[in-house]
Each structure stands twice: as C-alpha cells, then as structure tokens.
VMD Tcl script that draws the C-alpha trace (Angstrom):
set ca {
  {14.63 -33.00 -34.07}
  {13.69 -29.39 -32.58}
  {9.90 -30.06 -31.63}
  {8.89 -25.90 -32.58}
  {9.06 -26.70 -36.14}
  {5.31 -29.20 -35.16}
  {4.19 -25.99 -33.42}
  {4.48 -28.67 -30.68}
  {5.49 -25.83 -27.25}
  {5.84 -28.94 -24.92}
  {4.64 -32.40 -24.25}
  {5.06 -33.87 -20.99}
  {3.48 -37.22 -19.34}
  {2.47 -36.21 -15.75}
  {3.47 -38.95 -13.05}
  {0.59 -38.35 -10.33}
  {2.78 -37.63 -8.14}
  {3.39 -34.30 -9.04}
  {6.34 -34.51 -11.14}
  {6.55 -35.51 -15.10}
  {9.08 -36.35 -17.86}
  {9.53 -35.17 -21.28}
  {8.22 -36.33 -24.76}
  {9.52 -35.88 -28.30}
  {6.90 -35.41 -31.38}
  {7.68 -39.03 -32.69}
  {6.59 -40.15 -28.96}
  {3.33 -39.24 -29.58}
  {1.84 -41.76 -32.05}
  {2.74 -45.16 -30.07}
  {2.89 -43.42 -26.30}
  {0.77 -45.97 -23.91}
  {-0.60 -43.85 -20.43}
  {0.24 -45.90 -17.21}
  {-3.32 -45.70 -15.09}
  {-1.78 -42.71 -12.50}
  {-0.47 -40.90 -15.69}
  {-1.69 -37.91 -17.67}
  {-0.37 -36.21 -20.79}
  {0.00 -32.37 -21.62}
  {-0.03 -30.87 -24.60}
  {0.85 -27.45 -25.71}
  {0.64 -26.59 -28.68}
  {1.10 -22.95 -31.17}
  {-2.02 -22.86 -32.70}
  {-1.18 -20.40 -35.47}
  {1.38 -23.18 -36.34}
  {0.08 -25.14 -39.53}
  {2.38 -27.99 -37.85}
  {0.08 -27.96 -34.63}
  {-3.15 -27.46 -36.82}
  {-2.36 -30.18 -39.25}
  {-1.82 -32.74 -36.18}
  {-5.15 -31.65 -34.34}
  {-7.04 -32.65 -37.26}
  {-5.69 -34.82 -38.49}
  {-4.06 -37.06 -35.41}
  {-5.59 -35.93 -32.03}
  {-8.79 -37.75 -32.11}
  {-11.16 -34.93 -32.31}
  {-13.91 -34.55 -34.41}
  {-13.91 -31.62 -37.06}
  {-16.50 -29.77 -34.79}
  {-13.98 -29.50 -31.86}
  {-10.71 -28.85 -34.20}
  {-12.74 -25.97 -35.86}
  {-13.44 -24.63 -32.20}
  {-10.36 -25.07 -31.00}
  {-8.63 -23.04 -33.85}
  {-11.29 -20.25 -34.14}
  {-9.36 -16.85 -34.67}
  {-11.73 -14.83 -31.81}
  {-13.50 -15.92 -29.36}
  {-14.64 -15.22 -25.71}
  {-14.09 -17.29 -22.59}
  {-16.88 -19.98 -23.01}
  {-17.41 -23.67 -22.01}
  {-18.68 -26.65 -24.05}
  {-19.13 -30.14 -22.55}
  {-18.52 -32.67 -25.59}
  {-19.57 -36.04 -23.42}
  {-19.29 -36.77 -19.85}
  {-15.86 -37.41 -19.93}
  {-14.70 -34.50 -22.55}
  {-14.81 -30.41 -22.10}
  {-13.50 -28.03 -24.63}
  {-12.55 -24.58 -22.19}
  {-11.78 -20.74 -23.67}
  {-9.91 -19.26 -21.08}
  {-8.57 -16.03 -20.60}
  {-5.80 -14.20 -19.19}
  {-4.16 -10.62 -18.51}
  {-1.47 -10.91 -21.45}
  {2.27 -9.82 -20.05}
  {3.85 -10.11 -22.82}
  {7.15 -7.06 -23.60}
  {5.18 -4.42 -25.07}
  {1.13 -5.40 -24.89}
  {-1.29 -3.63 -23.00}
  {-2.55 -5.82 -19.93}
  {-6.38 -5.68 -20.58}
  {-5.41 -7.00 -24.13}
  {-5.71 -10.49 -22.73}
  {-4.56 -13.37 -24.38}
  {-6.49 -16.76 -24.92}
  {-5.86 -20.41 -23.83}
  {-7.99 -23.31 -25.62}
  {-7.85 -26.32 -23.87}
  {-9.20 -29.68 -24.51}
  {-9.75 -32.08 -21.65}
  {-10.34 -35.94 -20.72}
  {-9.55 -37.81 -18.38}
  {-6.04 -38.84 -19.12}
  {-5.69 -36.08 -21.47}
  {-5.19 -32.11 -21.91}
  {-4.78 -30.42 -24.80}
  {-3.85 -26.47 -24.65}
  {-3.31 -24.25 -27.51}
  {-1.98 -20.33 -27.24}
  {-1.42 -18.10 -30.16}
  {1.09 -15.61 -27.40}
  {3.24 -17.46 -24.50}
  {1.66 -17.81 -21.16}
  {3.76 -16.88 -18.22}
  {1.00 -19.26 -16.16}
  {2.58 -22.49 -18.66}
  {6.21 -21.70 -17.00}
  {5.03 -21.54 -13.64}
  {3.36 -25.15 -14.23}
  {6.80 -26.19 -15.90}
  {8.80 -24.89 -13.00}
  {6.56 -26.26 -10.36}
  {7.18 -30.13 -12.37}
  {10.71 -29.78 -12.41}
  {10.30 -29.29 -8.45}
  {8.09 -32.00 -8.73}
  {5.52 -30.50 -7.10}
  {3.23 -29.47 -9.71}
  {-0.15 -31.01 -10.80}
  {-0.76 -34.87 -10.55}
  {-3.62 -35.15 -12.68}
  {-5.74 -33.51 -15.59}
  {-8.39 -31.95 -13.09}
  {-5.33 -30.49 -10.75}
  {-3.33 -29.32 -14.03}
  {-6.84 -27.53 -15.27}
  {-7.21 -25.80 -12.16}
  {-3.66 -24.42 -12.41}
  {-4.57 -23.37 -15.85}
  {-7.26 -21.80 -14.62}
  {-5.75 -20.33 -10.92}
  {-2.64 -18.75 -12.92}
  {-4.84 -17.06 -15.28}
  {-6.37 -15.29 -13.13}
  {-4.28 -14.54 -10.36}
  {-2.81 -11.74 -12.26}
  {-5.54 -10.12 -12.36}
  {-5.26 -8.78 -8.91}
  {-1.75 -6.73 -9.96}
  {-3.87 -5.29 -12.86}
  {-6.57 -4.47 -10.80}
  {-4.46 -2.78 -8.23}
  {-2.57 -0.81 -10.90}
  {-5.84 0.64 -12.36}
  {-7.10 1.22 -8.72}
  {-4.07 3.41 -7.98}
  {-4.32 6.04 -10.83}
  {-8.08 6.27 -10.00}
  {-7.32 6.77 -6.20}
  {-4.35 9.65 -7.37}
  {-7.05 11.14 -10.12}
  {-9.16 11.30 -6.63}
  {-6.94 12.93 -4.42}
  {-5.73 15.62 -6.91}
  {-9.34 16.62 -7.57}
  {-10.16 16.54 -3.74}
  {-7.13 18.42 -2.73}
  {-7.52 21.47 -5.09}
  {-10.68 23.64 -6.46}
  {-8.41 24.42 -9.27}
  {-6.82 21.45 -10.45}
  {-8.33 19.78 -13.82}
  {-8.26 15.72 -14.43}
  {-6.68 14.59 -17.55}
  {-9.73 13.28 -19.37}
  {-7.56 11.67 -21.90}
  {-6.11 9.28 -18.66}
  {-9.26 9.27 -16.97}
  {-11.00 7.90 -20.33}
  {-8.40 5.23 -20.93}
  {-8.84 3.62 -17.57}
  {-12.47 3.60 -18.45}
  {-11.64 1.73 -21.95}
  {-8.80 -0.61 -19.64}
  {-11.81 -1.95 -16.78}
  {-14.34 -2.64 -19.49}
  {-12.25 -4.71 -21.73}
  {-11.24 -6.43 -18.55}
  {-15.33 -6.75 -17.48}
  {-15.62 -8.12 -21.07}
  {-14.14 -11.06 -20.88}
  {-14.28 -11.95 -16.65}
  {-17.43 -11.66 -16.78}
  {-18.35 -15.26 -19.15}
  {-15.27 -16.44 -17.67}
  {-16.56 -16.39 -14.23}
  {-20.23 -17.67 -15.32}
  {-17.78 -20.73 -17.06}
  {-16.43 -20.90 -13.11}
  {-19.75 -21.17 -11.48}
  {-20.22 -23.94 -14.41}
  {-17.97 -26.04 -13.56}
  {-18.43 -25.98 -9.21}
  {-22.13 -26.99 -10.14}
  {-21.72 -30.00 -13.05}
  {-18.75 -32.00 -11.12}
  {-17.37 -34.41 -13.40}
  {-16.45 -37.53 -12.56}
  {-12.59 -36.87 -13.21}
  {-12.25 -33.91 -11.36}
  {-10.24 -34.15 -7.63}
  {-12.34 -34.19 -5.17}
  {-11.38 -31.10 -3.56}
  {-12.12 -29.49 -7.15}
  {-15.52 -28.12 -6.61}
  {-13.97 -25.58 -4.00}
  {-11.71 -24.92 -5.70}
  {-13.82 -23.78 -8.54}
  {-16.13 -21.76 -6.26}
  {-12.82 -20.06 -5.09}
  {-12.25 -18.59 -8.38}
  {-15.63 -17.94 -8.89}
  {-15.75 -15.74 -5.55}
  {-12.32 -14.51 -6.57}
  {-13.56 -13.05 -10.50}
  {-16.98 -12.11 -9.07}
  {-14.49 -9.52 -6.64}
  {-12.85 -8.45 -9.27}
  {-15.94 -7.39 -11.47}
  {-17.18 -5.98 -8.47}
  {-13.91 -3.63 -8.53}
  {-14.13 -2.75 -11.89}
  {-17.64 -2.19 -11.69}
  {-17.03 0.39 -8.71}
  {-14.12 1.85 -10.46}
  {-16.00 2.46 -13.21}
  {-18.18 4.31 -11.29}
  {-15.21 6.50 -9.13}
  {-14.55 7.56 -12.67}
  {-17.24 8.86 -13.61}
  {-17.54 10.25 -10.21}
  {-13.99 12.11 -10.95}
  {-15.26 13.34 -14.06}
  {-19.09 14.51 -13.46}
  {-17.06 16.70 -10.18}
  {-15.16 17.89 -13.20}
  {-18.20 19.23 -15.61}
  {-20.22 20.53 -12.20}
  {-16.78 22.40 -11.44}
  {-16.74 23.97 -14.91}
  {-20.43 24.72 -14.78}
  {-20.38 26.67 -11.68}
  {-17.61 28.61 -12.35}
  {-19.37 29.42 -15.54}
  {-22.47 30.58 -13.44}
  {-20.21 32.68 -11.82}
  {-18.83 34.49 -14.49}
  {-22.35 34.73 -16.10}
  {-22.75 36.00 -13.17}
  {-20.47 38.61 -12.57}
  {-20.78 39.55 -16.47}
  {-24.63 39.83 -16.15}
  {-24.00 42.39 -12.76}
  {-21.16 44.45 -14.54}
  {-23.58 45.02 -17.50}
  {-26.76 45.79 -15.20}
  {-24.48 47.86 -13.49}
  {-23.89 50.10 -16.88}
  {-26.67 49.94 -18.48}
  {-28.14 52.69 -16.60}
  {-25.31 54.98 -17.15}
  {-24.73 53.57 -20.66}
  {-28.28 55.10 -21.38}
  {-27.88 58.24 -19.92}
  {-24.68 59.29 -21.36}
  {-26.19 58.21 -24.65}
  {-29.01 60.52 -24.20}
  {-27.06 63.38 -23.79}
  {-24.92 62.43 -26.87}
  {-21.48 62.36 -24.44}
  {-21.46 66.60 -25.06}
  {-21.04 68.68 -21.51}
  {-22.07 71.79 -23.66}
  {-25.89 70.25 -24.22}
  {-26.41 69.32 -20.37}
  {-29.58 70.68 -19.41}
  {-28.90 73.37 -17.36}
  {-25.30 74.32 -19.25}
  {-25.69 77.81 -18.74}
  {-25.69 77.41 -14.84}
  {-22.13 76.85 -13.01}
  {-22.72 73.94 -11.26}
  {-24.69 71.67 -13.95}
  {-21.86 69.47 -14.58}
  {-21.52 68.76 -10.85}
  {-25.20 68.37 -10.58}
  {-25.34 65.67 -13.77}
  {-22.15 64.25 -12.07}
  {-23.86 63.62 -8.93}
  {-26.96 62.48 -10.17}
  {-25.07 59.43 -11.52}
  {-22.93 58.91 -8.41}
  {-26.83 58.64 -6.54}
  {-28.10 56.22 -9.15}
  {-25.09 53.67 -9.11}
  {-25.00 54.16 -5.42}
  {-28.88 53.20 -5.45}
  {-28.05 50.26 -8.05}
  {-25.66 49.09 -5.54}
  {-28.01 49.54 -2.82}
  {-30.93 47.28 -4.75}
  {-28.48 44.40 -6.10}
  {-27.72 43.77 -2.78}
  {-31.57 43.95 -1.32}
  {-31.83 41.77 -4.22}
  {-29.19 39.32 -2.91}
  {-27.44 39.45 -6.08}
  {-24.14 41.08 -5.08}
}
mol new
graphics top color blue
foreach p $ca { graphics top sphere $p radius 0.5 }
foreach p [lrange $ca 0 end-1] q [lrange $ca 1 end] { graphics top cylinder $p $q radius 0.2 }
display resetview
C-alpha cells in the first residue's frame, strides 16, 4: 500500500555500515532492531496520518508530540532525558518558486537507536542522505544521521550568502564608478530584509550547535564534538558575513543620502548667489519704477548711460565681494 497515505515519507533501518533497508508502514509495529541497527522515520507533519501515528504509536509523551507538531517555531534544543533530544532545525528553502530565506523547518526527535524527523515542505538534504545510503556511504548510526541533517541544512547557506554578497558588490561598484549613479533603494531594502530573515534563524541555530558541543551525549559518535564545533564555527562566520552585509548596505544608502544632500546644498548655494547678485539690481529698478524718463538727470544726454554704468559697477563690486568672501 502507498505509504504516503499515512504521511510516512520514508522509513529506513540503518545497518551500521553506511547502508539501509526500506520498511513499509505495516512493519513498524513489530519491528525489532539489532544492536548495530538504527531506525529513521521521516514524516510529513501536516498529514493527519502522521499526526495520529505520532500521538498514538510513537511512544512519545503528549508534551513532546505537541512540540513536534507546533505550527511555527524557532531553532531550539530541548533535552527530554539523558538519552532523548528534541531539535528544531532550519535550512535554506530550495523548493521551486520559493524564496530561499523563507527557510524550511525540520523537527527531530532522537534517541540512541531511533530518529524521527518531521517536515512540512520537501527537503533536499533528505534526498542527499537517501542517495548516500543507497550507495552504502551514508550515516551509520543516529548520531551520524543527526549530523548529516544539520550539515545538509547549513551547507546551502553559503550559496545564498554568495548571491547576496554579489548583489551588494555590484551596487558598491556602481556607486564608486559614477557620482551620478543612484542605488536601487527597493533592491537594497530587499537585500536587507533577506539578510535579517536569515539572521533571525541562524543565530539561535548557532547557539543550538554550541549546546550540543558542550553537552556530549553518551550515544554520540566519538568525533561528534568536532563536527558540532565545525558547524558552530561555520554559522558564526555566516552571521558575521550577514552583519557585514547589513553594514555595507547601510553605507551604500548613507552614501546616496550624502550625495543627495551635497547636490541639494550646491543647488541652494547657487540659488542664493543668484538671488544675492540680482537683489540690489532689482531694488534699483524697483526704485526707479522701470521708467527711463524718470531717472535722475533724464534731461541730460548721458544720464541713461551713467545709470547703466552704475549698474555694471555695482555688479562688478558684488562679484569682487563674493570672491573675497569665497562665496564664488
């Protein structure tokens, strides 16, 4: 019978040698594991059949089931006992048509010989692990399987950060190349939102890895602490890059704001100079009523030329004064 009707994505028994065998849903009830074997059950948590099995057949407490079936949660680690852990992990969403920063979630219950994982949307990391198991090169125990899930969810963050970094580099180069270039504010704000969304989930996930590093479980593989430390360092580097990216975006926007302020200042300065230059002339023409016949000495032959010369001298005097004051 099709296992999907129960919400079971796949059921595998790890043989301890890097391989695995498939199980049907009907085989779960009477399953007996050998000492070297481990069970991995991957469920669609949105399926009613998966929720029913989890509450009635998994052996987990109602508290643990409620946490695993929560609608929304953040990366966290909850020890249930010395041998049982609940982990909520996040990874980059690589599904078609999805935004990468709209991260996918996988909820994990793990104990020495069993790992239950629940997802709402398809995960690339599980497909990769299945291919490794089919080739006989996959995880041997639940400790290795948990590390493989964590590594797979973390590794695609590099690709997303590279894309974001290239977009910021492109804007920086354009700003530096031309004083007239104006950054795309909508694009910059989108990049900032994407960086903030990534940081929101990566920061608590880094702390989760640090807790696993400090609290080595008896059933962890001997080298597990080294791998958890590497994952912690990797996420630390990612968070530093996101912080740097946010600062770079802010500098680009501040640079544009500064350039706009400088252009506005130069424009207002020029308008002020022009206004100051023509103000005395406007005053005199207003005083004379723009009536050539009414100027002083109108009865003499050179009166008009004398007044025009006075205006020219006044303009030259203003120009000399503005130059002396370094306004020009």
